[in-house]
N, C-alpha and C positions, 0 to 999 in steps of 0.2 A: 893608194893601193886599195883594191876592191876588198869588200868584207870577206872574212875567212870562209864563211859558209859558201860563198859563190866560187871560191877557189878550191873547194874540197870535193872529193869523190868518195863513195863508199865501196869498199872492196869486200866481196864475199867469196869464199872458197879457199881462203888461206889455209895451208896444211898445218893446222894447229897440233902441237905436240911432237912433230917430227924433228924440229931443231929448237935451239934456245930462242926465246922470244926476240931478243935483241938481234940475233942473226937473221931471223925471218924479216924483221923490220928493215935491215940493211939490204936484203935481197929484193924486197918490195921497192925500196928507194932506187936501186940500180935499174930495176925493170921499168919504172915509170920515168926515169931520166933518159932512157934510150930513145933515139929518134925513130928507130924502126917500130917502136911501140906508140908512136905519135906523142911521146912524152916531152918533158921539159924540166926546168929547174924545180926541184922538190924542196919546199920549205920545211915540211914536217911529216913524218909518218906516225900516226897514233896506233900503237899495237903493243900489247893486246887490249881489247876493249871488253865490256861486260857481256858481249855476244861472241860466243866461240866462233873462230874462223872468220871474223870480220875485222877489217882495219879501215882507218880513215887516212887518205893521202891528200895533203894540202900543197898546192903548187904556188909558186911566187906570182904567176900570171894566170888570171882567170881564163884566158884564151886556150890554155893547155887543156882545161877541162873539156872544152868542146872537141878538141882533137882526139883525146883518148876515148871519148864516148863514141866517136865515129869508127874506131877500129872494130872490125868484125869479131875478132877473138883475141883475148889476152891469155897467153900461156905463161905461167910462172916456171922458169927453168933455171936450174943451177946445178953444178956438178955435185953439190952436197945434198941435193934432193934425189929421191929414188926415181923420179920421172917428172914429166911436165904436168902441171896442175892448172886446169882452166879456171879463170877468175871471172866473176860477174862484177862488172863495173857500172855503177849507177850514180846519178847526180845526187849530191848530198841533200839538196832541197827539193828532190823530185816529188816527194809526197810525205805526208805525215804517216807515222806508223804507230799511232796510239792503238793499243790493243786492249781487249777486254776478255774476260773469262765468264762464261755463262753455263749453267746446267739446264739442259732441256729435258722435259719429260715426254717420252714417246708413247706413254701408256695408252693415249687415246687411239693410237693406230694398232694396238696389239691384236685385237680381234679381227682386224680387216687386212693387215699387211704383214709380211715377214719383216720384222724390224731390222734384221741384218741386211736385207736387200735395200730397205729404205735408207739405212745409214750409208750403204755403198753409193746410192744415188745422191745423197746429200754431199758426200765427198767429191763426187764428180761435178756436181753443180757449184760447189764452193771450194775451189782448189786453194784459195788464200787462207782457209781456216784449218786449224789442227783439231782433230777429234780424239777424245779419250776412248777407253773401252766401254762398250755398251754394258750397263749393269743389269742385273736380274730384274730389278724393279722398273726397267724401261728408261732410266735416266742415263744421260750421256753428257760429259763435259766438252765444251767447245771453246776454243780460244782463237783470237785473231782480230783483225781490224773491225771497228764497229760498223762501218758501212756494209761489210761482207756479212756480218751477223744479221743486219737488218734485211738484206736480200734473202738470207736463209729463212728468216722468220716469214717473209712474204711467200716463199716457196712452200713452207709447211702449212701456212694458212690455206693456200690454194689446194694442197693435198687434202686437208681436212674437209674443205667445202665439196670436194669431188666424191667423198664417200656417199654411198647410196643413203637416201633419207631413212629407209627402214632400219639401216644399221646404226644410225645415229640415235635412234629412239631408245629410251630407257626400257629395258626388258623386264625389270622386276615390278610387281604390282604396286609396292609402296612408293617406288620412284615415279610411276605414272600418276598415282594419287597426289603425290607432292607437287608434280608439275601442274596438275589440274588446279590444285589449290593456289599455286603461284599465279596461274593464268587468271583465275577468278579474282584474286586480290589486285592484279594488275588492271583488270577491266574496271574494278570498283574505283581504283585510284584515278584512272583516266576520267571516270564520270565525276568524281569528287576529289580533285587534287588537293593534297594537304598544303597548308599555307607556307610551310618551310621548304617546299619542293619546287620553288619557282626558278631556281638557277640551273642552267644547262652545264654539263660537264664534258670536258675533252681530256683525253689522256695521251701523253707523249713520252716516249722512252729515249733517253739521251745517254751518251758516254759520260761517265762521271767527271773525267778530266775536262771535257768540253763544257759541262755544266758549271764547274768551278771557275773556269776561265771566263765564261759568259757572265757569271755573277760578279766577277772582279772588274772586267773591262767593258762589258756590254749590259750593265745592270738594267738599263731602260727597257731592254727586251723582256725582262722578267718582272717589270713593274708597270702595270697599266691601270688607268683609272676605270676602264670598263670591264676588267676581269681580275679575279683573285687567283694568283699562281703560287702553288706550293709544291715542294719537291721532297721526295723520300729516296734516300740513297741506300743502296744495297750492294756494297762492293764496287765493281766496275760499272754498274748500271744505276742510273737515277731516273725515277719515274715522276713526271710532272703531272699535276692535276690542275686543269684550267677551268675555273668556274666563272660563268658570266650570266647576265640577266637574259641575254638572247643568244641563240645558237650561232648566229652569224658573227657575233663579237668573239665568241670562243674559237670559232674556226679561223678567224682572222689572226688572233693572237697565236694560235697553234702554227699557222702557216709561216708567220714571221719568225718564230723561234726555230722552226725547221730550216728556214733559209739561212739563219745565222749559224746554226749547227753545221749545215752542209758546207758553208763557206769556211768556217773555222777548221773543219775536218780536213780540208784541202791544204791549209797553210800551216797548221800547227804540228809540232813535233814534241816528243817527250823523251827526256833522258833522266836517269836515276843516279844520284850521288849517294854512295853508301857511306854511312857514318862508321868508319872503321877504327876511329880513335878509341883506345881501350878505356880511357877515363871519361867520366861525365863532363868534366871541365873541357876536355878536348873536343867532345861532340858539340858542346855549347859554343866554343870558339868558331867551329865550322859553320854553325847556324848563323852566328853573328856576322861572319864574313859574307855569307849569302845575302843577308839583309843589307849590308853596305853596298853590295854590287847592284842592288835594285835601282839605285840612283843612276848607274851607268846603263842599265838595261830595264827601262821603266815598263816595258810591255811583257816582261817575263814573269810568270807566276811560279812561285815555289810552294809546294805542298809538303809540310813536314810530317814525318812519321817517326816512330821510336828508333827504327834502324836505318832509315834513309830519308833523302829528300827527293821528291819528284820535281823536275824543272820542265815547265811547259811554255812554249813560245814558238816563234818562227824558227826555221832551221838555222839561219845565220845567228840569231840572238842566242838560241840554246847552245849552239856550238861555242860561240864566244864566251858565254857565261860559264860553261863547264870548264873550258880551258883556263879561264882566269882563276876559277876556284882551285884547279890543280896547281897553277903557277904560284898563287899566293899562299897556298897551304903547305908548300914544300918546306 
């Protein structure tokens, strides 16, 4: 039998709260077993999940996945529902949905652009991201997939570069004096470089989950004889500093890490296991269970927190791992 991940689809648009969860799961089972919906034998429906309105449907045959994905529209209909509900059906292993949250400062644009208009343009440019309210100080919270955040960053950098040069200059006299002093010091250092300033630096921003996974399973990418690589983690974002004797070596190391990151971003998935056990001993038993399962899923990374465990790996492995945890902890 094919791996469960390859026999599973993700269903979004389930009308949460209208009926009992068990009843909705039964209605989903009936829908995806019907031949008119290109369905087949359903092994399991996982509902509810930690994401509202989302269910997982696992078929007995992987071929059914291909059939249900080809159907133009899935409408969930039942006499106990007030009407038909359109469902979005996607392949379980279609892509990773590791997400990050970042706070952006838009203050640099305040004197040159209407920030509300800029935020509207950002939303149009990045439909995969969720934006919080624009704060008075020009900060805005953004959440979504790391690649989409990276595209947004590039978009904002281009915006900043397009500002007229005279508008970028410091307007206050003491700021101009400070800039001249910095330029003077920079020229002096270029004429007489200090002995400890011989190493070139490159900076790279990574998704923290990708960084942890890379450290665990692709450590060689972060350990090089021709470069010193250090990381500083701040929530969902980790900033790498790559120091090398020559600029070409640092650029080479940076490019290799970027390639690893892009590859992992395409194949990895994250699920969260909440530690709902009321007792400390119960939470410890759940952690120990996850440790034992690592022998069965050697390429799965678990990241422990006080209230939950994050599980990172390929779609099939993460799905199998979390289902085993549910089965064995009952």
